[in-house]
Legacy VTK file of the C-alpha trace (Angstrom):
# vtk DataFile Version 3.0
C-alpha trace
ASCII
DATASET POLYDATA
POINTS 310 float
0.029 -0.010 -0.119
1.530 3.363 -0.858
0.111 5.201 2.080
0.946 3.343 5.282
-1.673 3.064 7.940
0.841 4.406 10.690
3.954 6.294 10.971
2.261 9.498 9.628
3.132 12.990 11.371
0.472 15.548 12.134
1.580 19.041 11.850
-0.493 22.159 12.999
-0.363 24.957 10.951
-2.022 28.358 11.908
-0.871 30.532 9.013
-2.509 30.912 5.706
-1.318 28.196 3.234
1.069 29.114 0.744
0.791 26.317 -1.750
-1.989 24.562 -3.592
-5.527 26.080 -3.852
-5.423 26.933 -0.125
-2.567 29.380 -0.825
-4.272 30.828 -3.996
-7.715 31.032 -2.300
-6.975 31.758 1.293
-8.223 28.404 2.573
-7.515 27.896 6.442
-4.666 25.768 7.413
-5.172 22.399 8.912
-3.293 19.037 9.799
-0.675 17.979 7.361
-0.035 14.454 7.049
3.606 13.745 6.099
4.344 10.441 4.577
8.055 9.511 4.555
9.511 8.041 1.615
11.939 4.925 1.676
14.824 5.969 -0.617
14.745 9.726 0.197
12.899 12.266 2.369
10.446 13.379 -0.424
7.502 15.441 0.362
4.784 12.915 -0.329
1.738 14.180 1.472
-2.029 14.931 1.234
-2.454 18.575 0.922
-3.811 20.373 4.030
-6.534 22.195 1.966
-7.810 18.565 1.187
-7.988 17.684 4.847
-9.635 20.943 5.776
-12.282 20.477 2.908
-13.275 17.102 4.058
-14.368 18.373 7.432
-16.556 21.080 6.045
-20.022 20.820 5.053
-22.103 22.340 2.018
-22.166 25.965 1.770
-19.187 26.372 3.991
-16.910 24.387 1.835
-17.990 26.482 -1.308
-17.298 29.853 0.552
-13.784 28.569 1.772
-12.953 27.837 -1.946
-14.585 31.133 -3.343
-16.754 29.101 -5.766
-20.599 28.433 -5.998
-22.774 25.471 -7.085
-23.065 27.059 -10.621
-19.213 26.909 -10.952
-16.683 29.481 -11.822
-16.960 32.140 -14.589
-14.412 31.589 -17.473
-12.814 34.918 -16.259
-12.292 33.470 -12.792
-10.999 30.349 -13.949
-8.471 31.886 -16.092
-7.344 34.179 -13.256
-6.733 31.090 -10.906
-4.847 29.350 -13.583
-2.188 31.989 -13.736
-1.768 31.597 -9.972
-1.916 27.618 -9.831
-0.329 26.828 -13.111
-1.574 23.837 -15.449
-3.125 20.839 -14.048
-0.269 18.408 -14.639
1.169 16.255 -11.953
4.815 16.548 -13.277
6.171 18.720 -16.043
9.052 16.937 -18.006
12.059 18.977 -18.668
12.814 19.356 -22.350
16.517 19.069 -22.900
18.365 20.878 -25.843
20.075 18.949 -28.427
23.588 20.323 -27.136
22.843 19.152 -23.591
21.725 15.713 -24.776
24.979 15.402 -27.101
27.008 16.482 -23.964
25.346 13.708 -21.719
26.177 11.147 -24.537
29.806 12.218 -24.651
30.242 12.039 -20.949
29.889 8.314 -21.308
32.920 6.750 -19.585
33.487 4.368 -22.594
33.644 7.198 -25.044
35.867 9.134 -22.706
38.338 5.989 -22.477
38.327 5.796 -26.343
38.703 9.486 -26.765
41.886 9.141 -24.193
43.356 6.211 -26.095
42.690 7.836 -29.632
44.692 11.073 -28.371
47.652 8.847 -27.052
47.709 7.003 -30.347
48.059 10.269 -32.309
50.647 11.763 -29.945
52.728 8.701 -30.277
52.563 8.606 -34.149
50.282 5.745 -34.584
47.754 7.554 -36.688
46.037 4.448 -38.126
45.048 3.363 -34.644
43.909 6.856 -33.463
41.769 7.226 -36.678
40.135 3.923 -35.872
39.118 4.701 -32.327
38.241 8.436 -33.340
35.733 6.948 -36.034
34.318 4.451 -33.389
33.685 7.442 -31.189
31.973 9.670 -33.843
29.823 6.549 -35.135
28.700 5.598 -31.492
27.913 9.147 -30.428
26.048 9.791 -33.759
23.867 6.809 -33.634
22.804 7.151 -29.872
22.134 10.818 -30.578
19.848 9.840 -33.544
18.110 7.166 -31.712
17.291 9.016 -28.692
15.987 12.064 -30.924
13.817 9.696 -32.902
12.681 7.940 -29.647
11.750 11.364 -27.965
9.640 12.494 -31.113
7.900 9.313 -31.220
6.789 9.673 -27.601
5.815 13.314 -28.200
3.504 12.259 -31.011
1.967 9.420 -28.699
1.529 11.805 -25.942
-0.352 14.477 -28.176
-2.720 11.613 -29.228
-4.009 11.214 -25.860
-6.929 13.793 -24.845
-8.507 13.107 -21.374
-11.179 15.483 -20.582
-13.543 16.333 -17.559
-17.012 17.483 -17.302
-16.709 21.063 -15.720
-19.466 23.476 -14.940
-18.331 26.974 -16.086
-20.725 29.868 -16.423
-23.559 27.924 -15.163
-23.322 25.245 -17.965
-21.625 21.891 -18.067
-18.920 21.527 -20.690
-16.166 19.136 -21.666
-12.566 20.554 -20.842
-8.975 19.054 -20.913
-7.741 18.167 -17.498
-4.898 20.722 -17.805
-7.511 23.534 -17.789
-9.083 22.830 -14.411
-8.409 24.840 -11.406
-9.329 24.888 -7.916
-12.931 25.798 -7.228
-14.172 24.119 -10.263
-17.478 22.114 -9.951
-17.268 18.768 -11.993
-19.585 15.957 -12.806
-18.520 12.562 -12.408
-19.814 9.163 -13.833
-18.733 5.586 -14.323
-15.436 5.457 -16.090
-14.298 9.094 -15.424
-10.961 9.868 -14.255
-10.682 11.969 -11.128
-9.036 14.990 -12.446
-7.716 16.576 -9.129
-7.964 16.056 -5.304
-11.763 16.828 -5.140
-14.389 16.941 -2.315
-17.677 15.346 -3.100
-20.779 17.646 -2.796
-23.386 15.002 -3.754
-22.985 11.259 -4.746
-25.243 8.442 -5.687
-23.892 4.796 -5.405
-20.461 6.274 -6.105
-17.548 3.658 -6.083
-14.020 4.791 -6.843
-11.071 2.495 -7.593
-7.938 3.674 -5.656
-5.710 0.989 -6.534
-3.331 3.088 -8.313
-2.511 4.804 -4.941
-3.224 2.392 -2.158
-2.976 -1.046 -4.072
-6.592 -1.877 -3.130
-8.211 -4.247 -5.469
-11.844 -3.498 -4.660
-13.491 -0.026 -5.224
-14.250 2.191 -2.199
-17.729 3.879 -1.562
-17.759 7.433 -1.448
-20.175 9.879 0.402
-20.753 13.590 0.383
-21.267 13.886 4.189
-18.563 15.776 6.160
-15.915 13.330 7.402
-13.660 13.874 10.232
-9.909 13.180 10.482
-9.079 9.746 9.352
-7.891 7.484 11.956
-5.367 5.580 10.044
-4.589 7.220 6.621
-5.951 10.329 4.604
-6.733 8.161 1.559
-9.542 6.652 3.802
-11.587 9.933 3.871
-14.989 8.901 2.524
-15.849 12.268 0.964
-12.449 12.785 -0.938
-11.363 11.432 -4.217
-7.690 11.667 -5.374
-6.215 12.526 -8.622
-5.338 9.251 -10.666
-8.223 7.293 -9.184
-11.320 6.534 -11.369
-15.029 6.033 -10.961
-16.027 2.330 -11.069
-19.889 3.048 -10.671
-22.447 5.687 -9.850
-22.574 9.377 -10.098
-21.413 12.422 -8.330
-20.839 16.075 -8.283
-17.632 17.365 -6.800
-15.562 20.501 -6.255
-11.935 20.455 -7.099
-9.758 21.607 -4.063
-5.997 21.242 -5.378
-4.646 20.534 -8.781
-1.460 19.547 -10.393
1.769 19.142 -8.281
-0.088 20.162 -5.201
-2.206 16.796 -5.567
-1.412 13.720 -3.591
-0.329 11.974 -6.872
1.351 14.984 -7.874
3.754 15.009 -4.794
4.456 11.354 -5.538
5.283 12.005 -9.431
7.460 15.089 -8.402
9.507 12.840 -6.118
9.899 10.107 -9.093
10.924 12.702 -11.636
13.418 14.593 -9.717
16.371 12.775 -11.210
16.884 9.743 -13.540
18.247 6.551 -12.167
20.808 4.866 -14.323
19.783 1.664 -15.872
21.460 -1.778 -15.215
23.248 -1.653 -18.490
24.524 1.921 -17.632
25.885 0.756 -14.648
27.382 -2.248 -15.963
29.128 -0.320 -18.744
30.600 2.193 -16.215
32.005 -0.887 -14.022
33.420 -2.363 -17.185
35.045 0.827 -18.229
36.650 1.433 -14.971
37.805 -1.987 -14.662
39.591 -1.489 -18.143
41.253 1.770 -17.053
42.510 -0.064 -13.903
43.970 -2.926 -15.781
45.592 -0.565 -18.309
47.096 1.499 -15.419
48.397 -2.040 -13.790
49.839 -2.969 -17.134
51.580 0.344 -17.663
53.362 0.075 -14.271
54.513 -3.228 -14.687
55.977 -2.535 -17.965
57.691 0.597 -16.759
59.211 -1.430 -13.987
60.440 -4.131 -16.383
61.864 -1.416 -18.511
63.550 0.152 -15.747
65.195 -3.086 -14.670
LINES 1 311
310 0 1 2 3 4 5 6 7 8 9 10 11 12 13 14 15 16 17 18 19 20 21 22 23 24 25 26 27 28 29 30 31 32 33 34 35 36 37 38 39 40 41 42 43 44 45 46 47 48 49 50 51 52 53 54 55 56 57 58 59 60 61 62 63 64 65 66 67 68 69 70 71 72 73 74 75 76 77 78 79 80 81 82 83 84 85 86 87 88 89 90 91 92 93 94 95 96 97 98 99 100 101 102 103 104 105 106 107 108 109 110 111 112 113 114 115 116 117 118 119 120 121 122 123 124 125 126 127 128 129 130 131 132 133 134 135 136 137 138 139 140 141 142 143 144 145 146 147 148 149 150 151 152 153 154 155 156 157 158 159 160 161 162 163 164 165 166 167 168 169 170 171 172 173 174 175 176 177 178 179 180 181 182 183 184 185 186 187 188 189 190 191 192 193 194 195 196 197 198 199 200 201 202 203 204 205 206 207 208 209 210 211 212 213 214 215 216 217 218 219 220 221 222 223 224 225 226 227 228 229 230 231 232 233 234 235 236 237 238 239 240 241 242 243 244 245 246 247 248 249 250 251 252 253 254 255 256 257 258 259 260 261 262 263 264 265 266 267 268 269 270 271 272 273 274 275 276 277 278 279 280 281 282 283 284 285 286 287 288 289 290 291 292 293 294 295 296 297 298 299 300 301 302 303 304 305 306 307 308 309
């Protein structure tokens, strides 16, 4: 299970929140459940604004989020979008061609071949130096082209995927891309819909939500619209909160978006995962092989120098 049923910390915040919808809309602070990561101390947590919204009822909830049952106007939504940013859990950093090329050249095996090639040219062995230089150019060029093509193909596939949500704007329900949602939006949910953010249920009828992507549970969980006190074990057990990344198994509901993007529970997880790239097993093995070759070459050179000195 992603969120343990114990070992969570409760922090009392009395100041106005500076992140998520609470910072943008001025929602009061509440308990902040911190969930420690195993590898590093990443800030994987449920937003305090979500925990605060779970304990409020009806009109008080809408007032705290500065919204209404008829939804936001288009102007209000655009203004909030400038503050909260796009509703994306993790924004991939695009690397330029020069940086990509530099990372490829930084490969230990390429560096080793470059050093050997330089030594061959200095010692007058032009043929060996040219062969190794050609190997470097060919290896770097092929890898650069392959990575560029793979990146272009992935971008095209990503552009083909369009996920929308039914949002009430200016009193009318319309289909909008998930990235356009902002805190305070009123959304309609039905079977098969993906939850577009961390939302608080306003009304529900036989609503069952699959939370397996976050908690590992195989069975869907029933959700209600009544105010829910603090969870005894885990924030994901709140009965009136649906988290981004989960999906509606059956039933219908109306909900209000509390936080979006990186401020959601899924967003905090995604941010910790995409902070840095982990070397693959192949890269690690290649690096170990290269350093082994360097050590062997150094030992052979020392042995030969001693034999010549004797």
